[in-house]
TIBA-721810 format. One record per residue: residue number from 0; residue in one letter; x, y, z of N, C-alpha, C, CB in turn. Coordinates in Angstrom, 2 decimals. Glycine has a CB too. Layout:
<pts>
   seq   type      n.px      n.py      n.pz     ca.px     ca.py     ca.pz      c.px      c.py      c.pz     cb.px     cb.py     cb.pz
   NUM      A         X         Y         Z         X         Y         Z         X         Y         Z         X         Y         Z
...
</pts>
This chain:
<pts>
   seq   type      n.px      n.py      n.pz     ca.px     ca.py     ca.pz      c.px      c.py      c.pz     cb.px     cb.py     cb.pz
     0      M      0.86     -1.22      0.00      0.02      0.00     -0.02      0.87      1.25      0.01     -0.94      0.01      1.16
     1      R      0.57      2.19     -0.78      1.47      3.31     -0.98      1.24      4.35      0.15      1.24      3.95     -2.40
     2      F      2.34      5.00      0.55      2.26      6.07      1.54      2.42      7.38      0.78      3.34      5.92      2.68
     3      S      1.51      8.33      0.94      1.72      9.53      0.28      1.39     10.75      1.23      0.88      9.55     -0.99
     4      S      2.31     11.63      1.40      2.05     12.76      2.37      2.29     14.01      1.58      3.00     12.70      3.70
     5      V      1.26     14.82      1.40      1.44     16.03      0.67      0.92     17.16      1.52      0.74     15.96     -0.69
     6      L      1.76     18.25      1.58      1.45     19.51      2.18      0.97     20.51      1.17      2.63     20.04      2.89
     7      V     -0.28     21.07      1.43     -0.90     21.98      0.56     -0.99     23.26      1.32     -2.26     21.48      0.07
     8      V     -0.52     24.39      0.76     -0.66     25.69      1.39     -1.51     26.53      0.51      0.70     26.35      1.65
     9      L     -2.63     27.05      1.00     -3.50     27.86      0.22     -3.57     29.19      0.87     -4.87     27.24      0.06
    10      G     -3.60     30.32      0.09     -3.85     31.60      0.69     -4.67     32.43     -0.28     -2.54     32.31      1.07
    11      A     -5.18     33.54      0.13     -5.97     34.34     -0.77     -5.15     34.96     -1.86     -6.69     35.39     -0.02
    12      A     -3.91     35.17     -1.69     -3.09     35.74     -2.75     -1.87     35.00     -3.01     -2.73     37.10     -2.45
    13      F     -1.61     33.85     -2.23     -0.34     33.05     -2.45     -0.64     31.67     -2.24      0.81     33.45     -1.52
    14      A      0.07     30.87     -3.09     -0.06     29.38     -2.96      1.22     28.75     -3.20     -1.08     28.80     -3.91
    15      A      1.62     27.82     -2.36      2.84     27.06     -2.40      2.66     25.67     -1.98      3.86     27.67     -1.57
    16      A      3.36     24.70     -2.54      3.19     23.31     -2.02      4.57     22.64     -2.30      1.92     22.50     -2.76
    17      S      4.68     21.45     -1.49      5.93     20.67     -1.56      5.54     19.25     -1.15      7.09     21.27     -0.61
    18      P      5.86     18.26     -1.99      5.58     16.93     -1.58      6.55     16.50     -0.50      5.62     15.99     -2.76
    19      L      6.03     15.63      0.38      6.83     15.21      1.55      7.38     13.73      1.25      5.90     15.25      2.92
    20      Q      6.91     12.86      2.16      7.63     11.53      2.22      6.87     10.66      1.14      7.59     10.83      3.78
    21      A      7.54      9.58      0.82      7.12      8.59     -0.18      6.42      7.41      0.43      8.29      8.10     -0.96
    22      R      6.81      6.16      0.35      6.02      5.04      0.52      6.09      4.45      1.92      6.40      4.08     -0.45
    23      G      5.05      3.58      2.27      5.00      2.98      3.59      3.72      2.19      3.71      5.11      4.05      4.70
    24      E      3.13      2.18      4.91      1.92      1.35      5.19      0.63      2.07      5.32      2.12      0.60      6.42
    25      V      0.73      3.38      5.38     -0.40      4.18      5.52     -0.44      5.27      4.41     -0.40      4.78      6.90
    26      N     -1.68      5.83      4.21     -1.81      7.00      3.35     -2.08      8.26      4.21     -2.96      6.78      2.30
    27      D     -1.34      9.30      4.00     -1.54     10.61      4.74     -1.65     11.67      3.72     -0.35     10.96      5.74
    28      E     -2.41     12.63      4.14     -2.46     13.88      3.38     -2.50     15.06      4.47     -3.78     13.89      2.36
    29      L     -1.89     16.21      4.20     -1.87     17.32      5.10     -2.17     18.53      4.28     -0.53     17.44      5.85
    30      A     -3.15     19.31      4.73     -3.52     20.45      3.97     -3.65     21.73      4.86     -4.83     20.16      3.23
    31      Q     -3.23     22.84      4.39     -3.46     24.17      5.13     -4.19     25.04      4.08     -2.01     24.92      5.68
    32      E     -5.37     25.38      4.45     -6.26     26.06      3.53     -6.95     27.28      4.06     -7.26     25.14      3.07
    33      A     -7.11     28.27      3.15     -7.84     29.47      3.51     -9.26     29.24      3.27     -7.37     30.67      2.77
    34      P    -10.12     30.05      3.94    -11.67     29.77      3.80    -12.13     30.20      2.51    -12.55     30.51      4.89
    35      A    -13.03     29.44      1.91    -13.79     29.84      0.70    -15.05     30.43      1.12    -14.05     28.68     -0.24
    36      S    -15.41     31.53      0.54    -16.55     32.20      0.96    -17.86     31.55      0.36    -16.42     33.63      0.58
    37      T    -18.98     31.68      0.96    -20.20     31.04      0.44    -20.96     32.07     -0.41    -21.12     30.49      1.63
    38      V    -20.26     33.05     -0.91    -20.98     34.01     -1.79    -21.39     33.42     -3.09    -20.14     35.19     -2.07
    39      S    -22.29     34.06     -3.77    -22.76     33.52     -5.07    -21.74     33.77     -6.16    -24.11     34.14     -5.46
    40      S    -21.93     33.17     -7.35    -20.96     33.16     -8.36    -20.75     34.67     -8.98    -21.43     32.11     -9.45
    41      R    -21.87     35.47     -8.80    -21.67     36.83     -9.26    -20.75     37.67     -8.49    -22.89     37.49     -9.31
    42      D    -20.50     37.19     -7.20    -19.49     37.91     -6.38    -18.02     37.47     -6.65    -19.82     37.70     -4.88
    43      L    -17.88     36.39     -7.46    -16.48     35.87     -7.72    -15.98     36.36     -9.10    -16.45     34.27     -7.68
    44      E    -15.93     37.67     -9.19    -15.47     38.25    -10.49    -13.98     38.11    -10.66    -15.84     39.73    -10.60
    45      E    -13.23     38.09     -9.52    -11.78     37.94     -9.57    -11.46     36.47     -9.70    -11.10     38.55     -8.32
    46      P    -10.51     36.11    -10.53    -10.21     34.63    -10.69     -9.67     34.05     -9.48     -9.22     34.36    -11.79
    47      A    -10.06     32.83     -9.11     -9.63     32.21     -7.85     -8.15     31.74     -8.09    -10.62     30.97     -7.44
    48      N     -7.44     31.65     -6.94     -6.13     31.02     -7.03     -6.32     29.53     -7.08     -5.22     31.43     -5.85
    49      Q     -5.64     28.94     -8.03     -5.70     27.48     -8.23     -4.32     26.88     -8.04     -6.26     27.12     -9.65
    50      L     -4.40     25.73     -7.41     -3.14     24.99     -7.04     -3.31     23.51     -7.48     -2.85     25.08     -5.43
    51      L     -2.36     23.00     -8.25     -2.35     21.66     -8.70     -1.01     21.02     -8.27     -2.58     21.59    -10.24
    52      V     -1.11     19.96     -7.44     -0.01     19.31     -6.87      0.03     17.89     -7.33     -0.06     19.41     -5.41
    53      R      1.14     17.30     -7.75      1.25     15.87     -7.99      2.03     15.27     -6.96      1.83     15.57     -9.29
    54      A      1.53     14.21     -6.44      2.14     13.42     -5.31      3.43     12.69     -5.79      1.08     12.35     -4.74
    55      D      4.04     11.94     -4.93      5.35     11.43     -5.17      5.52     10.60     -6.43      5.76     10.67     -4.04
    56      A      4.46      9.76     -6.71      4.49      8.91     -7.78      3.88      9.54     -9.03      3.82      7.69     -7.43
    57      G      3.34     10.81     -9.00      2.66     11.41    -10.06      1.22     10.85    -10.38      3.51     11.28    -11.21
    58      S      0.77      9.95     -9.46     -0.54      9.45     -9.78     -1.63     10.09     -9.10     -0.62      8.10     -9.52
    59      D     -1.33     10.87     -8.03     -2.40     11.54     -7.34     -2.37     13.00     -7.68     -2.31     11.32     -5.84
    60      E     -3.50     13.66     -7.70     -3.61     15.04     -7.89     -4.54     15.71     -6.95     -4.01     15.29     -9.21
    61      I     -4.23     16.93     -6.51     -5.01     17.72     -5.72     -5.24     18.94     -6.38     -4.45     17.92     -4.46
    62      T     -6.55     19.39     -6.61     -6.90     20.66     -7.12     -7.67     21.42     -6.03     -7.70     20.53     -8.41
    63      A     -7.19     22.62     -5.78     -7.91     23.49     -4.70     -8.04     24.89     -5.21     -7.10     23.52     -3.28
    64      E     -9.17     25.51     -4.95     -9.48     26.84     -5.28     -9.83     27.65     -4.09    -10.54     26.89     -6.24
    65      T     -9.29     28.83     -4.04     -9.53     29.81     -2.90    -10.19     31.01     -3.51     -8.18     30.24     -2.14
    66      P    -11.49     31.20     -3.53    -12.01     32.50     -3.97    -11.79     33.48     -2.83    -13.54     32.41     -4.37
    67      K    -12.02     34.77     -3.21    -11.84     35.90     -2.25    -12.80     35.55     -1.03    -12.22     37.39     -2.96
    68      V    -12.37     35.95      0.11    -13.20     35.78      1.39    -14.10     37.02      1.59    -12.23     35.58      2.69
    69      E    -15.40     36.80      1.76    -16.26     37.96      2.05    -17.04     37.49      3.29    -17.23     38.39      0.79
    70      L    -17.08     38.36      4.26    -17.89     38.16      5.50    -19.16     38.88      5.36    -17.15     38.65      6.77
    71      G    -20.26     38.34      5.49    -21.61     39.00      5.47    -22.67     38.13      5.79    -21.91     39.59      4.20
    72      P    -23.89     38.59      6.24    -25.02     37.72      6.52    -25.42     37.06      5.26    -26.18     38.48      7.12
    73      A    -25.89     35.77      5.49    -26.51     34.99      4.39    -27.96     35.26      4.43    -26.23     33.46      4.51
    74      D    -28.68     34.56      3.46    -30.13     34.77      3.45    -30.71     34.30      4.80    -30.80     33.99      2.24
    75      P    -31.80     34.88      5.24    -32.40     34.52      6.55    -33.07     33.12      6.38    -33.47     35.64      7.04
    76      A    -33.26     32.50      7.53    -33.84     31.15      7.52    -35.27     31.26      7.20    -33.64     30.42      8.84
    77      P    -35.88     30.28      6.41    -37.31     30.34      6.10    -38.16     30.18      7.34    -37.68     29.27      5.09
    78      P    -39.34     30.75      7.41    -40.20     30.66      8.57    -40.61     29.31      8.88    -41.35     31.46      8.41
    79      N    -40.68     28.40      7.93    -41.24     27.01      8.01    -40.13     26.00      8.42    -41.88     26.58      6.61
    80      A    -39.04     26.44      8.98    -37.99     25.55      9.28    -38.34     24.47     10.31    -36.85     26.33      9.72
    81      T    -37.94     23.28     10.15    -38.29     22.18     10.99    -37.47     22.23     12.35    -38.04     20.86     10.22
    82      A    -37.94     21.60     13.24    -37.18     21.59     14.60    -35.75     20.98     14.41    -38.01     20.69     15.75
    83      E    -35.64     20.03     13.62    -34.36     19.24     13.44    -33.34     20.21     12.79    -34.59     17.90     12.48
    84      T    -33.80     21.13     12.04    -32.77     21.93     11.32    -32.83     23.42     11.74    -32.97     21.82      9.77
    85      K    -33.48     23.70     12.79    -33.65     25.07     13.23    -32.31     25.72     13.53    -34.55     25.12     14.45
    86      R    -31.47     25.08     14.32    -30.22     25.68     14.75    -29.34     25.97     13.49    -29.47     24.73     15.76
    87      D    -29.24     25.06     12.58    -28.51     25.20     11.31    -28.98     26.38     10.56    -28.64     23.98     10.45
    88      L    -30.36     26.39     10.40    -30.86     27.55      9.56    -30.81     28.82     10.17    -32.20     27.37      9.16
    89      E    -30.96     28.88     11.57    -30.67     30.21     12.20    -29.36     30.69     12.03    -30.91     30.19     13.58
    90      A    -28.39     29.74     12.02    -26.97     30.09     11.97    -26.64     30.79     10.61    -26.09     28.81     12.17
    91      R    -27.40     30.47      9.61    -27.15     30.96      8.33    -27.48     32.52      8.24    -27.99     30.13      7.32
    92      A    -28.07     33.00      9.19    -28.39     34.45      9.18    -27.16     35.25      9.76    -29.72     34.75     10.04
    93      Y    -26.10     34.61     10.16    -24.95     35.27     10.70    -23.79     35.24      9.64    -24.53     34.57     12.04
    94      Q    -22.82     35.87     10.18    -21.50     35.89      9.29    -20.93     34.48      9.37    -20.33     37.02      9.84
    95      S    -20.25     34.02      8.29    -19.72     32.73      8.29    -18.42     32.66      7.52    -20.71     31.80      7.75
    96      L    -17.66     31.61      7.80    -16.48     31.26      7.15    -16.58     29.83      6.71    -15.30     31.50      8.03
    97      T    -16.22     29.44      5.52    -16.31     28.08      5.06    -15.00     27.61      4.37    -17.50     27.95      4.12
    98      W    -14.56     26.33      4.71    -13.39     25.77      4.17    -13.81     24.48      3.54    -12.29     25.57      5.23
    99      T    -13.32     24.23      2.37    -13.52     22.92      1.65    -12.19     22.38      1.11    -14.53     23.09      0.46
   100      H    -12.03     21.11      1.01    -10.88     20.49      0.46    -11.20     19.08     -0.12     -9.83     20.40      1.51
   101      N    -10.57     18.71     -1.15    -10.68     17.39     -1.79     -9.46     16.49     -1.30    -10.70     17.55     -3.41
   102      W     -9.67     15.29     -0.94     -8.58     14.35     -0.61     -8.42     13.21     -1.53     -8.77     13.82      0.72
   103      N     -7.21     12.84     -1.72     -6.89     11.70     -2.65     -5.90     10.84     -1.99     -6.35     12.18     -4.03
   104      L     -6.22      9.70     -1.48     -5.37      8.81     -0.80     -5.33      7.40     -1.41     -5.79      8.75      0.59
   105      G     -5.01      7.46     -2.64     -4.98      6.21     -3.38     -6.41      5.71     -3.67     -4.18      5.14     -2.59
   106      S     -6.85      4.47     -3.24     -8.13      4.08     -3.58     -9.22      4.77     -2.74     -8.20      2.64     -3.48
   107      V     -8.77      5.43     -1.72     -9.80      6.21     -0.91     -9.69      7.75     -1.28     -9.56      6.00      0.73
   108      T    -10.85      8.28     -1.80    -10.90      9.72     -2.11    -12.03     10.26     -1.16    -11.22     10.02     -3.74
   109      G    -11.96     11.51     -1.06    -13.11     12.25     -0.26    -12.91     13.72     -0.27    -13.19     11.78      1.27
   110      D    -13.76     14.29      0.55    -13.73     15.75      0.77    -14.31     16.12      2.00    -14.40     16.46     -0.27
   111      H    -14.19     17.36      2.46    -14.75     17.85      3.67    -15.26     19.26      3.43    -13.73     17.80      4.81
   112      L    -16.20     19.73      4.23    -16.64     21.03      4.33    -16.81     21.43      5.85    -17.93     21.16      3.55
   113      I    -16.30     22.62      6.13    -16.26     23.11      7.47    -16.83     24.56      7.47    -14.79     23.06      8.03
   114      T    -17.82     24.82      8.25    -18.40     26.18      8.22    -18.44     26.65      9.73    -19.91     26.19      7.51
   115      F    -17.88     27.83      9.99    -18.02     28.56     11.28    -18.97     29.64     11.10    -16.70     29.11     11.79
   116      W    -19.91     29.78     12.10    -20.83     30.91     11.98    -20.55     31.79     13.23    -22.40     30.43     11.89
   117      S    -20.87     33.10     13.10    -20.65     34.00     14.21    -21.61     33.70     15.37    -20.81     35.43     13.75
   118      S    -22.62     32.96     15.08    -23.67     32.57     16.00    -23.04     31.58     17.11    -24.87     31.86     15.18
   119      G    -21.95     30.91     16.67    -21.32     29.82     17.51    -21.54     28.44     16.91    -21.90     29.84     18.96
   120      S    -22.31     28.36     15.80    -22.59     27.07     15.27    -21.44     26.69     14.46    -23.87     27.02     14.48
   121      V    -21.10     25.42     14.30    -19.94     24.85     13.49    -20.49     23.56     12.88    -18.58     24.56     14.42
   122      R    -20.34     23.57     11.55    -20.81     22.37     10.78    -19.50     21.70     10.26    -21.86     22.78      9.53
   123      F    -19.50     20.38     10.39    -18.31     19.48      9.96    -18.93     18.38      9.17    -17.45     18.88     11.23
   124      K    -18.73     18.47      7.86    -19.22     17.52      6.92    -18.12     16.81      6.16    -20.12     18.18      5.99
   125      T    -18.06     15.43      6.17    -17.06     14.64      5.57    -17.67     13.57      4.67    -16.21     14.02      6.61
   126      H    -16.97     13.28      3.57    -17.33     12.28      2.68    -16.09     11.49      2.25    -18.06     12.87      1.51
   127      F    -16.09     10.16      2.27    -15.07      9.34      1.77    -15.56      8.27      0.95    -14.31      8.82      2.80
   128      H    -14.98      7.92     -0.09    -15.33      6.77     -1.02    -14.14      5.84     -1.26    -15.84      7.30     -2.41
   129      N    -14.41      4.62     -1.18    -13.37      3.61     -1.53    -13.75      2.81     -2.68    -13.07      2.70     -0.39
   130      S    -12.78      2.96     -3.71    -12.87      2.33     -4.93    -12.04      1.04     -5.03    -12.48      3.26     -5.95
   131      G    -11.35      0.70     -3.97    -10.40     -0.36     -3.94    -11.07     -1.68     -3.37     -9.15      0.09     -3.08
   132      W    -10.22     -2.65     -3.18    -10.66     -3.92     -2.80    -10.82     -4.07     -1.21     -9.67     -4.95     -3.37
   133      W     -9.75     -3.52     -0.53     -9.72     -3.59      1.01    -10.46     -2.43      1.53     -8.24     -3.59      1.62
   134      S    -10.96     -2.76      2.82    -11.60     -1.71      3.69    -10.57     -1.08      4.50    -12.68     -2.28      4.61
   135      Y    -10.81      0.25      4.83     -9.90      1.08      5.53    -10.59      1.87      6.69     -9.26      2.01      4.55
   136      D     -9.84      2.16      7.68    -10.26      3.15      8.69     -9.77      4.47      8.20     -9.70      2.83     10.14
   137      Y    -10.48      5.52      8.51    -10.04      6.88      8.22    -10.12      7.75      9.39    -10.81      7.46      7.14
   138      G     -9.12      8.68      9.50     -9.12      9.67     10.48     -8.87     11.03      9.97     -8.17      9.36     11.45
   139      I     -9.59     12.02     10.36     -9.40     13.35      9.89     -9.39     14.33     11.14    -10.54     13.73      8.84
   140      N     -8.40     15.25     11.12     -8.23     16.16     12.15     -7.98     17.53     11.42     -7.05     15.72     13.15
   141      C     -8.77     18.59     11.98     -8.55     19.92     11.46     -8.51     20.88     12.71     -9.70     20.32     10.40
   142      A     -7.80     21.94     12.43     -7.61     23.00     13.57     -7.43     24.33     12.94     -6.33     22.70     14.54
   143      L     -8.04     25.30     13.68     -7.94     26.73     13.29     -7.47     27.55     14.48     -9.31     27.26     12.76
   144      R     -6.49     28.43     14.18     -6.00     29.16     15.27     -6.47     30.68     15.16     -4.46     29.03     15.32
   145      D     -7.07     31.27     16.16     -7.45     32.65     16.18     -6.31     33.61     16.44     -8.47     32.85     17.18
   146      V     -6.55     34.99     16.36     -5.43     35.84     16.54     -5.07     35.83     18.04     -5.74     37.27     16.02
   147      G     -5.84     35.43     18.92     -5.52     35.34     20.35     -4.74     34.09     20.75     -6.78     35.38     21.13
   148      G     -4.50     33.16     19.86     -3.80     31.90     20.12     -4.78     30.83     20.51     -2.73     32.07     21.22
   149      R     -6.02     30.86     20.49     -6.95     29.79     20.78     -6.97     28.91     19.48     -8.43     30.37     21.17
   150      V     -7.02     27.65     19.65     -7.05     26.67     18.59     -8.45     25.91     18.69     -5.79     25.65     18.74
   151      Y     -9.19     25.92     17.64    -10.43     25.25     17.63    -10.18     23.87     16.78    -11.59     26.24     16.99
   152      T    -10.51     22.71     17.32    -10.22     21.52     16.69    -11.48     20.72     16.33     -9.33     20.76     17.54
   153      L    -11.32     19.95     15.29    -12.33     18.99     14.78    -11.71     17.75     14.40    -13.08     19.52     13.64
   154      S    -12.26     16.69     15.01    -11.69     15.24     14.81    -12.86     14.31     14.46    -10.92     14.65     16.18
   155      R    -12.51     13.37     13.62    -13.53     12.28     13.33    -12.78     11.21     12.73    -14.71     12.72     12.38
   156      K    -13.25      9.95     13.13    -12.78      8.70     12.48    -13.97      7.80     12.12    -11.79      7.93     13.42
   157      G    -13.71      6.91     11.19    -14.66      6.00     10.73    -14.12      4.95      9.90    -15.65      6.64     10.05
   158      R    -14.91      4.21      9.13    -14.46      3.17      8.34    -15.25      3.21      6.94    -14.65      1.83      9.11
   159      V    -14.42      3.12      5.93    -14.92      3.11      4.62    -14.72      1.75      3.89    -14.28      4.21      3.88
   160      K    -15.69      1.08      3.58    -15.61     -0.33      3.14    -15.22     -0.51      1.67    -16.94     -1.01      3.37
   161      G    -14.38     -1.51      1.47    -13.97     -1.79      0.06    -14.80     -2.84     -0.59    -12.54     -2.22      0.01
   162      K    -14.33     -3.27     -1.84    -15.10     -4.15     -2.61    -15.18     -5.66     -1.89    -14.46     -4.19     -4.08
   163      I    -14.24     -5.90     -1.01    -14.37     -7.24     -0.44    -15.60     -7.32      0.39    -13.15     -7.61      0.39
   164      E    -16.24     -6.20      0.83    -17.43     -6.23      1.52    -18.51     -5.74      0.47    -17.34     -5.35      2.83
   165      F    -18.68     -6.60     -0.47    -19.52     -6.26     -1.72    -20.90     -5.84     -1.33    -19.62     -7.49     -2.70
   166      W    -21.41     -6.26     -0.28    -22.81     -6.12      0.13    -23.07     -4.69      0.81    -23.18     -7.29      1.13
   167      A    -21.97     -4.01      1.11    -22.06     -2.77      1.86    -21.72     -1.60      0.96    -21.13     -2.79      3.08
   168      S    -22.16     -0.41      1.46    -21.85      0.84      0.76    -20.44      1.10      0.84    -22.60      2.00      1.28
   169      H    -19.88      1.70     -0.26    -18.44      2.05     -0.27    -18.18      3.55      0.00    -17.81      1.67     -1.62
   170      N    -19.23      4.10      0.57    -19.18      5.51      0.96    -19.33      5.65      2.42    -20.23      6.31      0.26
   171      A    -18.53      6.59      3.10    -18.75      6.93      4.44    -19.04      8.41      4.55    -17.59      6.54      5.29
   172      D    -20.24      8.84      5.05    -20.62     10.22      5.10    -20.98     10.58      6.53    -21.78     10.50      4.14
   173      A    -20.63     11.73      6.88    -21.08     12.30      8.16    -21.22     13.81      8.02    -20.09     11.95      9.33
   174      D    -22.32     14.30      8.72    -22.63     15.75      8.53    -23.31     16.20      9.91    -23.66     16.01      7.19
   175      E    -22.57     16.98     10.62    -23.18     17.35     11.97    -22.84     18.82     12.22    -22.62     16.40     13.20
   176      T    -23.86     19.44     12.87    -23.63     20.94     13.26    -23.74     20.95     14.79    -24.79     22.01     12.56
   177      R    -22.79     21.63     15.40    -22.75     21.85     16.92    -22.58     23.22     17.24    -21.66     21.09     17.61
   178      F    -23.09     23.58     18.41    -22.91     24.89     18.91    -21.79     24.96     19.90    -24.15     25.38     19.51
   179      N    -20.93     26.03     19.76    -19.75     26.20     20.65    -19.67     27.67     21.02    -18.40     25.71     19.95
   180      N    -19.90     27.87     22.34    -19.92     29.22     22.88    -18.64     29.99     22.68    -20.21     29.17     24.31
   181      Q    -17.48     29.29     22.67    -16.28     29.88     22.53    -16.17     30.52     21.08    -15.22     28.87     22.82
   182      V    -16.68     29.98     20.08    -16.73     30.48     18.71    -17.46     31.74     18.67    -17.36     29.51     17.77
   183      K    -18.59     31.73     19.40    -19.43     32.96     19.45    -18.71     34.08     20.12    -20.75     32.71     20.20
   184      L    -18.09     33.80     21.31    -17.55     34.82     22.13    -16.29     35.34     21.40    -17.24     34.29     23.57
   185      H    -15.57     34.56     20.66    -14.28     35.01     20.09    -14.27     35.18     18.60    -13.23     34.05     20.46
   186      W    -15.48     35.38     18.00    -15.66     35.51     16.67    -14.74     36.57     16.08    -17.04     35.78     16.41
   187      A    -14.65     37.71     16.70    -13.79     38.77     16.13    -12.31     38.36     16.04    -13.92     40.04     16.96
   188      D    -11.83     37.49     17.07    -10.51     37.06     17.02    -10.31     36.02     15.91    -10.11     36.52     18.35
   189      I    -11.33     35.25     15.61    -11.29     34.22     14.51    -11.19     34.99     13.20    -12.61     33.25     14.52
   190      V    -11.93     35.96     12.96    -11.98     36.75     11.71    -10.66     37.56     11.55    -13.23     37.71     11.72
   191      N    -10.06     38.01     12.67     -8.87     38.82     12.52     -7.68     37.95     12.50     -8.75     39.85     13.62
   192      G     -7.71     36.64     12.70     -6.64     35.73     12.48     -6.27     35.51     11.07     -6.95     34.50     13.06
   193      N     -5.39     34.58     10.75     -5.06     34.20      9.42     -6.11     33.41      8.67     -3.86     33.45      9.45
   194      K     -7.09     32.82      9.41     -8.21     32.16      8.81     -7.66     30.88      8.07     -8.98     33.14      7.84
   195      L     -6.59     30.40      8.44     -6.11     29.07      7.73     -6.57     27.88      8.56     -4.44     29.00      7.57
   196      M     -7.22     26.89      7.89     -7.62     25.74      8.51     -6.57     24.66      8.14     -9.05     25.37      8.10
   197      Y     -6.10     24.04      9.22     -4.94     23.02      8.99     -5.56     21.64      9.20     -3.63     23.25     10.04
   198      C     -5.49     20.76      8.18     -6.15     19.45      8.26     -5.16     18.35      7.90     -7.39     19.39      7.34
   199      K     -5.31     17.24      8.48     -4.57     16.01      8.14     -5.50     14.81      8.19     -3.37     15.81      9.10
   200      V     -5.43     14.02      7.09     -6.20     12.87      6.84     -5.29     11.56      6.75     -6.98     13.08      5.55
   201      R     -5.76     10.46      7.38     -4.94      9.23      7.26     -5.99      8.14      7.03     -4.00      8.93      8.60
   202      T     -5.59      7.26      6.14     -6.31      5.88      5.92     -5.30      4.73      6.19     -6.90      5.74      4.35
   203      T     -5.76      3.83      7.00     -4.96      2.66      7.32     -5.89      1.53      7.76     -3.90      2.99      8.43
   204      N     -5.37      0.39      8.07     -6.07     -0.76      8.39     -7.08     -0.57      9.61     -5.07     -1.82      8.65
   205      S     -6.45      0.08     10.61     -7.19      0.43     11.89     -6.68      1.63     12.52     -7.10     -0.67     12.89
   206      I     -7.55      2.53     12.95     -7.22      3.72     13.58     -7.89      3.80     14.96     -7.58      4.86     12.71
   207      S     -7.06      3.78     16.04     -7.60      3.88     17.40     -7.78      5.30     17.74     -6.70      3.22     18.42
   208      W     -8.45      5.60     18.99     -8.64      6.91     19.46     -7.30      7.57     19.75     -9.51      6.90     20.65
   209      D     -6.30      6.73     20.26     -4.90      7.18     20.53     -4.31      7.70     19.24     -4.01      6.00     21.11
   210      A     -4.41      6.88     18.13     -3.94      7.25     16.91     -4.49      8.50     16.27     -4.13      6.22     16.11
   211      L     -5.84      8.76     16.50     -6.43      9.95     16.08     -5.88     11.14     16.82     -7.85      9.86     16.24
   212      K     -5.63     11.00     18.19     -5.12     12.05     18.97     -3.63     12.35     18.52     -5.23     11.67     20.49
   213      S     -2.90     11.27     18.10     -1.59     11.62     17.58     -1.64     12.32     16.32     -0.77     10.47     17.43
   214      L     -2.63     12.02     15.43     -2.82     12.80     14.23     -3.18     14.27     14.51     -3.89     12.17     13.41
   215      L     -3.90     14.54     15.51     -4.16     15.90     15.91     -2.95     16.56     16.33     -5.13     15.97     16.97
   216      N     -2.13     15.88     17.13     -0.88     16.47     17.65     -0.01     16.87     16.48     -0.11     15.47     18.58
   217      D     -0.02     16.13     15.41      0.82     16.49     14.22      0.28     17.90     13.63      0.74     15.27     13.06
   218      V     -1.05     17.97     13.63     -1.63     19.28     13.22     -1.25     20.44     14.09     -3.11     19.19     13.20
   219      L     -1.40     20.25     15.43     -1.06     21.25     16.35      0.44     21.61     16.37     -1.49     20.82     17.65
   220      S      1.33     20.63     16.06      2.73     21.00     15.97      3.05     21.94     14.84      3.55     19.79     15.83
   221      I      2.29     21.82     13.72      2.52     22.77     12.60      1.96     24.13     12.96      1.88     22.25     11.27
   222      I      0.79     24.12     13.71      0.17     25.44     14.05      1.18     26.18     14.97     -1.31     25.26     14.79
   223      K      1.92     25.39     15.82      2.81     26.07     16.84      3.90     26.75     16.08      3.43     25.04     17.89
   224      T      4.22     26.48     14.81      5.25     27.17     14.15      4.68     28.49     13.64      5.83     26.33     13.02
   225      V      3.40     28.69     13.59      2.77     29.91     13.28      2.74     30.92     14.46      1.43     29.63     12.82
   226      G      2.39     30.32     15.57      2.33     31.14     16.88      1.93     30.21     18.03      1.26     32.38     16.77
   227      P      2.07     30.81     19.26      1.78     29.92     20.45      0.38     29.59     20.57      2.20     30.55     21.73
   228      I      0.01     28.52     21.18     -1.38     28.01     21.45     -1.59     28.29     23.01     -1.54     26.34     21.06
   229      V     -2.60     29.09     23.26     -2.92     29.46     24.58     -4.08     28.55     25.14     -3.29     30.96     24.60
   230      A     -4.86     27.99     24.26     -5.95     27.13     24.70     -6.41     26.34     23.48     -7.14     27.97     25.32
   231      A     -6.77     25.06     23.75     -7.29     24.22     22.75     -8.82     23.87     22.98     -6.44     22.96     22.71
   232      I     -9.59     24.16     22.01    -11.13     24.04     22.18    -11.59     23.00     21.21    -11.93     25.45     21.91
   233      A    -11.98     22.01     21.78    -12.55     20.75     20.98    -13.98     20.95     20.63    -12.46     19.38     21.84
   234      I    -14.25     21.04     19.27    -15.61     21.26     18.87    -16.22     19.87     18.55    -15.69     22.25     17.64
   235      F    -15.37     19.05     17.82    -15.81     17.68     17.44    -14.75     16.77     17.88    -16.09     17.52     15.90
</pts>
């Protein structure tokens, strides 16, 4: 099984990338990405920064776009919102920052979407698909540092089944929105920070909670090169 570790750096006006290690027993990807605004296409008159990176063997590609960031209220929630979606719909009336990224880890591909609202709501949506024979565990960790040194973390692990389990779905999807009062209280510090979301994804035969914590520590180690961490706030 091929090991591929790719560092992706995305910014509103600057993009750079460098491939890291080559082969081994697990697939890793690391990304540092700027938020993509949720504005409509008419607001994206300026061309987006595009970054295309080939991994060590030249068989993997990552394409990422970073449109300009705009903070502003979205459309208000409709009056007939159901109870199950009320919090998410109410959050849409506030300012928001959204990050998206596509992952390519050999036979396992996927993407994620993260949205922070000034109301304190945070959405964490992930999708993974396995086109290969073997089933794999996946782990994803993301972290955002605000200007005050607080780091907001999002972690998730699961299993995406391969063709050997032919009766099962080969997709693993999760979509959850949670409220975090620290996001609401420190929204100004989040907006005034660099707004870079640092993420790392791993697929391997088995991922324990300790391994997921180790993956998060890898992300936090990179953030510490940007600035000190005064508090870690776990949202997921």
